[in-house]
N, C-alpha and C positions, 0 to 999 in steps of 0.2 A: 503493498501499499503505499502511494507518494500523497503527498500534498503538495497542490499547485495553485497559481493564480493567473486568472483567466484573464489575458489581455487584448482579446478579440472575438468575434464570431465571424466563421466561413460563411460561405454562400448557403451552406444547408442548414444554417442555425446552431452549429456547434460550437460550443467553447474551444478557446485554441490557449493553449500554456506552452511552456518551453521547459525540458528537462533534460538539462546538458547540452542543452544547443539544438535539441531534436525536439519537433513539433509533437504536439500531443493535442487529439481533438477527443473532446470530452461532450457526450451527450448531455444536454441539459443543462449545462452551466451556462451562466453570464458575463459578461464583462465587470470584471473587477473582484469577482466572488473569489474568496480562498475555499478549495474543496478538497476532499479526500478522494482519489480516485483508484482505480483497479485496470490496469493496462489489458484486456482482451485480444489484441490483436497486434503484433509487430511487423511493419514495414521497413523497407532499408531506410527511407527518409522520415516516415513518421508514424506514430502509434495511435491506435485507437482504444480509449478509454473509455469508462463507466464510472459514473459518479456514485460513490457509496458512502458520502458524506457530506452534507453542506456546513462547514462552518463558519463563513462569514458572509451570509447573503447581500445580493446586491438591493440598494433602495429601490430599483426600478423593477424588482421580482414581485409577480402578483398571482393571485390563485388563479389557475385558468378555471373558465366558464364551461368548458366543456366535459361533461364528466368521461369523455371518451379519450380525451386527451394524452397523449403518449401511448396509445394503443392504434388509434387512427393516423392514416399517414397525413390525412389534407390539412392540418395545420401542424407547424413545429416550433410557434414562439408564442403560443398562448400565454406562457408563465412570466412574458416581458411586456411591462406596460407599452400601451399602443403608441404613445409619443416617443418612448425610447426606441420601439420598433424602426421608426420614420428615422430617427437620428444613426443609428445603425445601418441603415441603408444609403442614406447619405454618404456614411464615412466609407461604404463598399464602394460606390460609385468614385468617391475621391481616390482611394486607393489604387483602383484598378487604372483610372486615368494616370497617374502618377508611376506607378509600379510595373506596368505595361508600355504605357506611350509616353512617359516622360512629360506629362503636359497638366496644369493646371487651368483651370477655367476661371476667365477674365473675372467672372462673376458667379457666386452659387446662388443661384434662387430658390425663394423658399419652398420647401416641398409641397406637393400636393396631395391633399388626405381628405377624407371624407368618413363616410360609417363605417364602423369597423366590425359591426354584427349584420348579419340576413343580407349583405352585399350582393352573392351570386346570384348573377342572371343566367348563366351556363354552368352544368356540372356534367361530368361524365361519371356515373355510379358503375359498380361492377354487381352481380348477380352470381350467388352460389345456390344451389341447394345442398346443405349440409345436415343430413339427419341428426349426427353427433350435436349439434347445435340448435338442435328444436326445429330444423327443417330452412326455411329460405332466408338468405341473407342479402341487405340490398344496400351497399355505402360505399366509401372509398377503402381501398387497399389497407390492410393493417402498416405499420410503420417499416418500412424496408422489408416488405413482402409480398408475396402474391395473394396470401389469403385475405379475404373479405373482412372488412372489422364489422364485430355483432355490435350494430348501432341501431337506435329507434327513433333518432332526433339528431339535428346537426345547426347549431349555432350562426352558422355563415350562409345558411340557405333561408331565403325567406319562411318565416314562420309556418306560413300554411302549406309550403311544400316538405319543411321538415316534419310537420304532422302527419303527413302522407306517407312518410316512412313505414310504420308498423302496417298501415293498410296495404301498401305495395307489396311487403314481405305477404301477407297474408292472399293479397290476390295471386301474383304469382304462383302460390304453393297450390292454387287450385289448378291451373292450367295444367294440360296435356303434356307441354312441352316446358314445364319448370326446370329440366337437365339441356333444355336446348335454347335456353335464354341469356346469354353471360354478359348482358349489359345494357343501361338505360342511359339515355341522353337527355338531360334537360335543356330547355331553351325559353325564355319569356321575353314577350313581347310587351310593348306598352301602346295603350290606346287612351283615348279621352276617357272611356268608359273604365278603365283599370286593367290590371295587367291580364295579357294570355299566357295562359302556362301550357305548353306541349312537352309531352315525351315521347321520345323515339324508341321502340323496343328492338334492339339486336336481336332478330330469330335466324334460330338454324335450321328449323324444318319448321313446316307449315302448320298454321292454328287450324283447331278442329274447329265445327260449328259451334259447339259449347262454349270455347276458348273464347270465338268472338262475342259471344253474349255476355260474357263473363266482364270482358274488358269493356266492350259498350256501356253497360250498366256502371261499371266503375265512373267512366269518362263522362256521363251524364251526371252521377252521385256528387262527384267533385268538380265538375266544370273545367275539365281538363282535355285537352286535344291531343289524341294519340295517335301516333303513326307506327308502322312497321318498315322494318329495313333486313330482307332476306340476305342481300349483298352489299354493293358498295353503295357510296351515296346517293347514286341515280337512281337506285331501286326504292327509295323510301317513299311510302303511301301513306296516305291519310287513312284512319279506319273510320268509316262512316261517312257521313255526306255533309260534314260541317264545311264552313266557307270564310272561318276568321282566318284572317292572316297576321303574319308577326311583322311586328314594325317596330322601330325605334326612331326618336326625334332628336334633334341639335337644336334646340330653341334660337340659341343665339345667331343661328345661321338661317333662320326659316326651312329645315329641309327635313323630311323624313323619308327612312329609309326602310324597304320591304325586304326580309330575308327570309330563306328557308331554316328549317330546325336542325339541320346540320351545316349551315356555313360557319364560316369563322366571324364572330363579333366578340367583341370585349366582353369578358367576364361581368364586369362592374360598369354599369351602365352611369352611375352616378361620377365616376372619376373619370369617366370616356368623354362626357361634356366638358369637364373642366379641360381634360388633357388636350381636345381639339381645341379649345380656346386660347389655351396658351400656344400651341403649336402654330396655330394662325396667327397669332398676333407675333410672333418672333419671325415667322416667315414674311409678314408684309407684302402679302399678294397686291397687285395694284392693275386696275386697266391700264393696257397695254405691253403689259409683260406675260410672257411665256413660262409656264411653271410646269414641273413635272413631278407627278406622285408616284415614286415607285414603289412596288408590293402594294399596289392600291386596293384591293379588295373589293369591298362592296362599294367603294367610292368614301370611305367614311372620312378621309379627308381632301378629297377630290373635289366634292361638292362643296364646300365651305369656302374652298380657295376659289372655285366659280363664283359663287355668289359675292364674292371681294372684287369680281370684277376681271380678273386675268384670266387668260386662256390657259387650261391646263390639262394636260394627257396623264392621265391612269394607266401604269402599267403593271399588268400583274399576271402570273402563269398559269392560274386556274381559269380554263375558260368559262365554265359556267359563272362564275363568280363576275369575271369581265360581262357577260350576257346581262345578269342581274343589276350591276352597276350601271349599265346603258340604261336601262329600263328606270332605275332610281334617278338618273339624269335627266330622263323624260317627264318623269311624275313631277319632278321638280322644275321643268321649264329650264333647263340648264343643258341641253344638249347642244347648243349653240357655241357654249364656252367651253364643256367637257367631253372630250374624247377619251375613247378607251384601245389598249392595245395586250395583247396578248405575247408574253415575252419571257424566256428562262433567265433571270437577272443574275443569278448564280454562274451565269456563261456570258456576261456582259464583256463586250469588246468595246472600243474607241469608234469601231466603223459602226457597231449597232446602236450605240447611244447618237452618234452623231446624226444616225438616219431618221431620229426623231425632230432635228432641227436645232438651231440655236436657243438654249435655254437661258433664262434670266434667273432662275430660282430654282431649287430642288427640296423637296421633303422626300424621306425614305423611312419605313416603318418596318424592318426585317423580322425575320424570325430569328430563332436563338441563334442561327448559323453567321448572321450579320451580314454584309455588302461588300466583302473585300475586292470582287472582280469590279462591282459596281463602282466602287469609289476611285478606283484606278483607270477605269473608263471614261469617267466625267469629262465633257469637253469643257473649257475653261475661259472659252472664246468671250461670253456676256457672264458667267456666272459668277455672282457676287455672294449669295448666300445660301447653306446648307441647314436645313433642322432636318435633324437625326432622333427619330423614335426609337428606342431601343428597349428588348427585353432581358438583357444578357451584358451586364456592365463591361466583361472580359472582350466579347466582341466589338462592342462599341468603342473599346480603349484602343484594339487593334486597328480597326478602321480609323479612330481618330488618328493616330500616328501617321496614317498617311495622308490625310487630308491636311495636317499640319505641317509635317516634317516632309512632304514629297510635293503637295500640291499646291502648297502655299496658303493656306487657309489660317485663321484664328480661331482658338476655342473663346468665343465672346462669352459663353454664358453654359451652366448644366444645373440640372436638378432633377430629384427622382419624384415620382407619382407611385402613392400606396395603393396600387392597384389591387392587390392581393393580401391584404392585412391577416397577420398572424402566420404567413409565411415567410420563407427568406427569399421569394421573389422579388427581384428589384428591378422596376418599369424606370426608365431615365428619359430624359429628353435632354440634346443638345444644340445649340445653334453656332454653324460656322461659318464666319466672314472673310472675306476678301476684298481688297481694293483694285477696283479695275485701272488698269494701265490705258491712260489715253494716248490713242494713236494721230 
């Protein structure tokens, strides 16, 4: 047994200490705490340990609200005060920018944060029929395990959805295909009349007539829309004859989006509204400018850019999302200023980006892999501003190094958005600028 002092948290929310110069990762320990540990696995460059005694607790340590915390893998930081969570994430971003890119932001912006409970508008829940645990389980995976947590509530789902978990367990237990239904996907839309709750059932065998009756009765009783998905996303079909669509709005820009239940939209609708507002404020699109929105999806940033008067092209690899983005542009009266293209941006080249035409400004919102090929391929002829929305500080820092050290940009400002409270996930936004040389 060793006693250590925790000096940092890693990107999984584990405490980091050093013993004889070697990093030790401690589950459940917080910055500033003195803890007794037991090493459970030794690696050449680090050790993994568990906390067996909390000797000096952090003043930011709080009692987890969820009874499944520590078992369920959905949240890893409920034992840390939410304000302290945001501070840790800001530090993670700063450290990544410095240690990976040797860059410091000219200004660190105030973090974006909002509700920390009941915030999830999307979730993917696993389903398992486990007779030893009493039947069907519906929930997130257990921490660092493929097993499904035995849970009957969830504090980060809306209360009405949390209350459905026991009902869903009982419903699926009555189905003939309970052993062939591995997953449920939740998608929540917003309307003036209230939320629209959709559940997609991933099924690996056909439903029986009795199954359809059970599901239809459940949908009517709880006012949810049920869909089935026997194969890929294109196979999703509504169960029954309902006609409610899934939508979300960005009131600051007067735009509304329709989406399918398996489409990518942000998990946290409240934070997304604030994030888009900040991104557009930093981008400063104006009439007469041409802007590219890379990894544009449904047009979450594209349409607000167009609403500000700029001409914008959204570029996205998923053809179905591009089609829905085009429909959303038409619904919002923005087709003249917003156009879309299908392209694999991970294979971007100077020629492929130049083919889009001269760009004044760029917004990019890539997945965790980042956008290294794209930032190397950007044409600098007229480009003065890049806004980068990131879900991975490490790849943001890697790409920032290219923009600053190779492409001549300055990191003007950066900050975090607490898109996933109680998790170690760090969403961030950065703005890069360069002064154009007059010819």
